[in-house]
MDAnalysis code that builds the backbone (N, CA, C; Angstrom):
import MDAnalysis as mda
import numpy as np

u = mda.Universe.empty(297, n_residues=99, atom_resindex=np.repeat(np.arange(99), 3), trajectory=True)
u.add_TopologyAttr("name", ["N", "CA", "C"] * 99)
u.add_TopologyAttr("resid", np.arange(1, 100))
u.add_TopologyAttr("resname", ["MET", "VAL", "THR", "LEU", "GLY", "ALA", "VAL", "PRO", "ILE", "PRO", "LEU", "THR", "VAL", "HIS", "LEU", "SER", "ARG", "GLY", "SER", "ASP", "PHE", "SER", "CYS", "VAL", "LEU", "HIS", "SER", "ASN", "SER", "GLY", "ASP", "TRP", "PRO", "ASP", "SER", "ALA", "GLU", "ILE", "THR", "LEU", "GLU", "VAL", "GLY", "THR", "GLU", "THR", "TRP", "THR", "ALA", "GLU", "LEU", "ALA", "GLY", "PRO", "ASP", "ALA", "THR", "PHE", "THR", "VAL", "ASP", "GLN", "ASP", "ASP", "VAL", "ASP", "THR", "ALA", "ILE", "ALA", "ALA", "GLY", "PRO", "ARG", "HIS", "VAL", "ARG", "LEU", "TRP", "TYR", "THR", "ASP", "GLY", "GLU", "LEU", "ARG", "LEU", "LEU", "TRP", "GLY", "TYR", "ALA", "ASN", "ALA", "VAL", "THR", "VAL", "HIS", "GLY"])
u.atoms.positions = np.array([
    [0.680, -0.737, -0.192],
    [0.333, 0.048, -0.019],
    [0.948, 1.412, 0.009],
    [0.436, 2.180, -0.817],
    [1.619, 3.421, -0.413],
    [0.225, 5.052, -0.494],
    [0.885, 5.563, 1.100],
    [0.142, 6.738, 1.715],
    [1.024, 7.628, 0.730],
    [0.068, 8.361, -0.081],
    [0.757, 10.184, 0.364],
    [-0.072, 11.343, 0.296],
    [0.421, 12.589, 0.480],
    [0.530, 13.148, 1.149],
    [-0.354, 13.625, 2.787],
    [-1.022, 13.783, 3.584],
    [-0.960, 14.157, 5.055],
    [-2.724, 14.141, 5.197],
    [-3.067, 13.801, 6.321],
    [-4.197, 13.342, 6.972],
    [-4.475, 14.827, 7.761],
    [-5.204, 15.300, 7.300],
    [-5.579, 16.559, 8.242],
    [-6.248, 16.063, 10.129],
    [-5.645, 17.087, 11.551],
    [-6.195, 16.420, 12.055],
    [-7.367, 16.262, 12.906],
    [-8.565, 16.447, 13.405],
    [-9.695, 16.742, 13.504],
    [-9.897, 17.277, 14.621],
    [-9.896, 19.079, 15.051],
    [-9.789, 20.805, 15.620],
    [-11.008, 20.464, 16.055],
    [-11.730, 20.885, 17.381],
    [-12.513, 21.323, 18.258],
    [-12.505, 22.587, 18.033],
    [-13.373, 23.773, 17.721],
    [-13.569, 25.461, 18.016],
    [-14.264, 25.056, 18.928],
    [-14.081, 26.298, 19.552],
    [-15.198, 26.524, 20.470],
    [-15.841, 28.250, 21.124],
    [-16.527, 28.310, 20.090],
    [-17.019, 30.083, 20.147],
    [-17.970, 30.224, 21.180],
    [-17.543, 31.645, 21.763],
    [-18.970, 32.286, 22.631],
    [-18.721, 33.328, 22.700],
    [-19.706, 33.593, 22.386],
    [-21.426, 35.096, 20.968],
    [-20.401, 36.067, 22.783],
    [-20.626, 37.365, 22.200],
    [-19.502, 39.034, 23.016],
    [-17.758, 37.893, 23.723],
    [-17.166, 37.435, 23.418],
    [-16.543, 36.792, 23.537],
    [-15.701, 36.809, 22.633],
    [-14.060, 37.948, 23.090],
    [-13.686, 37.507, 22.211],
    [-12.748, 35.670, 21.858],
    [-12.151, 35.925, 21.127],
    [-11.513, 34.302, 20.358],
    [-10.086, 34.200, 20.729],
    [-9.142, 33.899, 20.851],
    [-7.662, 33.604, 21.672],
    [-7.119, 32.296, 21.716],
    [-6.267, 31.732, 20.640],
    [-5.276, 30.740, 20.422],
    [-3.812, 30.852, 19.872],
    [-3.401, 29.966, 20.937],
    [-2.093, 30.634, 20.705],
    [-1.103, 28.983, 20.372],
    [-1.173, 28.581, 18.697],
    [-0.408, 27.935, 18.975],
    [0.979, 27.842, 18.767],
    [2.025, 26.283, 19.259],
    [3.092, 26.291, 20.192],
    [4.076, 25.609, 18.375],
    [5.187, 26.886, 18.130],
    [6.489, 25.514, 16.651],
    [7.117, 25.407, 18.096],
    [7.074, 23.538, 18.341],
    [8.053, 22.916, 19.036],
    [9.920, 22.611, 18.525],
    [9.375, 22.790, 16.999],
    [10.465, 23.050, 16.234],
    [11.223, 23.752, 15.732],
    [10.947, 25.270, 17.061],
    [11.736, 27.430, 16.540],
    [10.668, 27.362, 15.824],
    [10.431, 28.721, 15.511],
    [10.334, 29.821, 13.978],
    [9.726, 29.087, 13.706],
    [8.505, 29.893, 13.282],
    [8.465, 30.385, 12.075],
    [8.777, 30.800, 11.279],
    [9.006, 30.775, 10.176],
    [10.109, 31.303, 8.568],
    [8.776, 32.544, 8.662],
    [9.380, 33.458, 8.313],
    [9.427, 34.870, 8.068],
    [7.665, 34.994, 6.773],
    [8.498, 34.285, 5.631],
    [7.206, 34.485, 4.856],
    [5.954, 32.822, 5.207],
    [5.922, 32.131, 6.165],
    [4.412, 31.640, 6.275],
    [3.411, 32.098, 6.744],
    [1.941, 32.220, 6.448],
    [0.837, 31.881, 7.183],
    [0.456, 31.197, 7.326],
    [-0.509, 31.480, 8.745],
    [-1.575, 30.901, 9.443],
    [-2.612, 30.844, 9.525],
    [-3.861, 30.942, 8.878],
    [-5.330, 31.363, 8.454],
    [-6.017, 29.754, 9.581],
    [-7.265, 30.643, 10.026],
    [-8.419, 29.761, 10.838],
    [-9.643, 30.286, 9.988],
    [-9.788, 29.226, 8.955],
    [-11.291, 29.674, 8.220],
    [-12.570, 28.823, 9.121],
    [-13.105, 29.645, 9.183],
    [-14.478, 29.733, 10.246],
    [-15.719, 30.233, 9.253],
    [-16.581, 28.586, 8.742],
    [-17.226, 29.203, 7.774],
    [-16.326, 30.098, 6.764],
    [-17.698, 31.684, 6.639],
    [-17.036, 32.261, 5.392],
    [-16.084, 32.913, 5.729],
    [-16.351, 33.056, 6.616],
    [-14.728, 34.355, 7.678],
    [-13.220, 33.184, 8.317],
    [-12.242, 34.452, 7.034],
    [-10.997, 34.117, 8.034],
    [-10.343, 34.539, 8.783],
    [-10.130, 33.976, 9.798],
    [-9.183, 34.483, 10.916],
    [-6.773, 34.453, 10.903],
    [-7.030, 35.684, 10.594],
    [-5.016, 34.770, 10.549],
    [-4.389, 35.810, 12.048],
    [-3.175, 34.349, 11.608],
    [-2.558, 34.014, 12.995],
    [-1.357, 35.670, 12.817],
    [-0.690, 35.882, 14.335],
    [0.512, 36.027, 14.156],
    [1.439, 35.682, 14.492],
    [1.809, 35.710, 13.950],
    [3.512, 34.385, 14.300],
    [4.597, 35.026, 14.592],
    [5.363, 34.801, 15.793],
    [6.606, 35.786, 16.174],
    [7.676, 34.590, 17.056],
    [8.000, 34.521, 17.029],
    [8.922, 33.203, 17.125],
    [8.549, 31.906, 17.355],
    [7.856, 31.469, 18.190],
    [8.013, 29.933, 18.110],
    [6.522, 29.501, 17.806],
    [5.428, 31.229, 17.949],
    [4.643, 31.040, 18.427],
    [3.291, 32.001, 17.772],
    [2.580, 30.704, 16.852],
    [1.631, 31.669, 15.953],
    [0.034, 32.132, 17.000],
    [-0.209, 32.795, 17.427],
    [-1.358, 33.808, 18.124],
    [-2.687, 34.073, 16.733],
    [-3.889, 33.359, 17.802],
    [-4.734, 33.966, 17.034],
    [-5.355, 35.273, 17.948],
    [-5.923, 36.181, 17.771],
    [-6.832, 36.914, 17.904],
    [-7.661, 38.357, 17.838],
    [-9.032, 37.703, 18.299],
    [-9.817, 37.768, 17.175],
    [-10.639, 38.893, 18.174],
    [-11.511, 39.081, 17.281],
    [-12.435, 41.032, 18.962],
    [-13.877, 40.028, 18.193],
    [-14.053, 40.594, 19.934],
    [-16.073, 39.861, 20.143],
    [-16.903, 40.016, 19.030],
    [-17.151, 41.179, 18.376],
    [-17.454, 41.618, 17.255],
    [-17.580, 41.137, 15.576],
    [-16.189, 39.805, 15.345],
    [-15.811, 39.454, 14.248],
    [-16.563, 37.242, 14.322],
    [-16.102, 37.732, 16.003],
    [-16.466, 36.296, 16.813],
    [-17.883, 36.693, 16.078],
    [-19.251, 37.058, 17.326],
    [-20.507, 37.285, 16.226],
    [-20.862, 37.554, 15.335],
    [-20.035, 37.571, 14.375],
    [-20.844, 37.750, 12.874],
    [-20.010, 36.426, 11.545],
    [-18.729, 36.092, 12.906],
    [-18.937, 34.592, 12.489],
    [-20.239, 33.323, 12.947],
    [-20.507, 34.335, 14.112],
    [-21.221, 33.279, 14.772],
    [-23.225, 32.985, 14.465],
    [-23.208, 34.271, 13.484],
    [-24.259, 34.333, 12.798],
    [-24.559, 34.754, 11.376],
    [-23.214, 33.729, 11.002],
    [-23.853, 33.476, 9.972],
    [-24.039, 32.253, 9.568],
    [-23.837, 31.297, 11.508],
    [-24.171, 29.602, 10.876],
    [-22.535, 28.535, 11.020],
    [-21.545, 29.654, 10.861],
    [-20.234, 28.062, 10.519],
    [-20.210, 26.690, 10.713],
    [-20.724, 26.509, 8.829],
    [-20.504, 24.623, 9.051],
    [-18.825, 24.174, 8.869],
    [-18.106, 24.813, 8.432],
    [-17.065, 24.268, 8.805],
    [-15.732, 25.305, 9.263],
    [-14.848, 24.316, 10.068],
    [-13.813, 24.826, 10.184],
    [-12.022, 24.447, 9.519],
    [-12.116, 25.209, 8.718],
    [-10.011, 24.705, 8.433],
    [-9.097, 25.567, 9.491],
    [-8.090, 24.619, 9.358],
    [-7.096, 25.811, 9.927],
    [-5.372, 25.184, 8.338],
    [-5.292, 26.189, 8.821],
    [-4.065, 26.571, 7.180],
    [-2.539, 26.929, 7.539],
    [-2.446, 26.237, 6.582],
    [-0.553, 26.711, 6.301],
    [0.526, 26.891, 5.692],
    [0.432, 28.587, 5.358],
    [0.745, 28.528, 4.163],
    [1.795, 29.139, 3.711],
    [2.928, 28.338, 2.964],
    [4.221, 29.466, 2.625],
    [4.950, 29.743, 1.002],
    [4.557, 30.396, 0.745],
    [4.568, 30.943, -0.871],
    [3.968, 29.254, -1.104],
    [4.757, 29.097, -2.426],
    [3.409, 27.966, -2.668],
    [2.379, 27.013, -2.113],
    [3.508, 26.453, -1.188],
    [2.868, 25.634, 0.089],
    [1.063, 25.869, 0.373],
    [0.364, 24.733, 0.925],
    [-0.609, 25.454, 1.242],
    [-0.534, 23.793, 1.301],
    [-0.779, 23.683, 3.378],
    [-1.198, 22.986, 4.067],
    [-2.522, 22.502, 4.341],
    [-3.520, 21.675, 4.582],
    [-4.618, 21.981, 5.250],
    [-4.047, 21.188, 6.338],
    [-4.243, 21.600, 7.154],
    [-3.369, 20.785, 9.287],
    [-4.532, 20.368, 9.929],
    [-6.294, 21.475, 9.642],
    [-7.067, 20.546, 10.762],
    [-8.209, 21.279, 10.066],
    [-9.195, 20.455, 9.918],
    [-10.922, 20.497, 10.150],
    [-11.681, 20.416, 10.749],
    [-12.912, 20.531, 10.870],
    [-14.315, 20.324, 12.249],
    [-15.159, 20.255, 11.474],
    [-16.708, 20.286, 11.107],
    [-17.285, 19.643, 10.297],
    [-18.293, 20.440, 11.405],
    [-17.639, 21.521, 12.499],
    [-18.900, 22.122, 12.980],
    [-18.036, 23.189, 14.498],
    [-19.160, 24.081, 14.846],
    [-18.150, 24.892, 16.202],
    [-19.498, 25.050, 17.365],
    [-18.716, 24.673, 18.070],
    [-19.862, 24.596, 18.653],
    [-19.581, 26.225, 20.015],
    [-20.468, 26.393, 20.443],
    [-20.935, 27.555, 20.266],
    [-21.494, 27.953, 21.790],
    [-21.430, 29.091, 22.304],
    [-21.708, 28.756, 24.228],
    [-22.150, 30.140, 24.117],
    [-23.231, 31.019, 24.838],
    [-24.261, 31.367, 24.969],
    [-24.529, 32.609, 24.145],
])
């Protein structure tokens, strides 16, 4: 058997009405490349992480969170992009909404 490609990891995403969303992804293998970008697609919304050293930090204002919740997101995708390389790192088929 030959296996090609990578399988994205399942994600669990929790959003709370009226609250900011904050999440930090930490690279155990060193700093993120300057050319890299990490994004989280929540339904039709796209949130971009700030990369600083080994940390990729998502900081999303509550108004943007509420907008995403109101749209009824049906999926979440976590993407890593670096130049021509675009990898789907993780996915969720639903979002858990609190509040």
